[in-house]
C-alpha positions, 0 to 999 in steps of 0.5 A, a space after each residue: 521508509 521502504 516496504 516489502 509489497 510482495 503480499 500486497 501486490 500478490 493480493 491485488 493480482 489475485 483480485 485482478 486489481 491493477 494499480 499504477 505506480 502512483 496509486 501504489 505510492 498513494 496507498 503507502 502514504 495513506 497506510 503511513 498516515 493511519 499508522 501515525 494516527 494510531 500512535 497518537 
């Protein structure tokens, strides 16, 4: 699945938080796991 991360990345920038590409991928996976859990 692909996501539009524009708002997420803009929010990180505003908070002066830098994430690596790997950390962003981990965040997406965590989000997917939360959404999957909610659907159960």
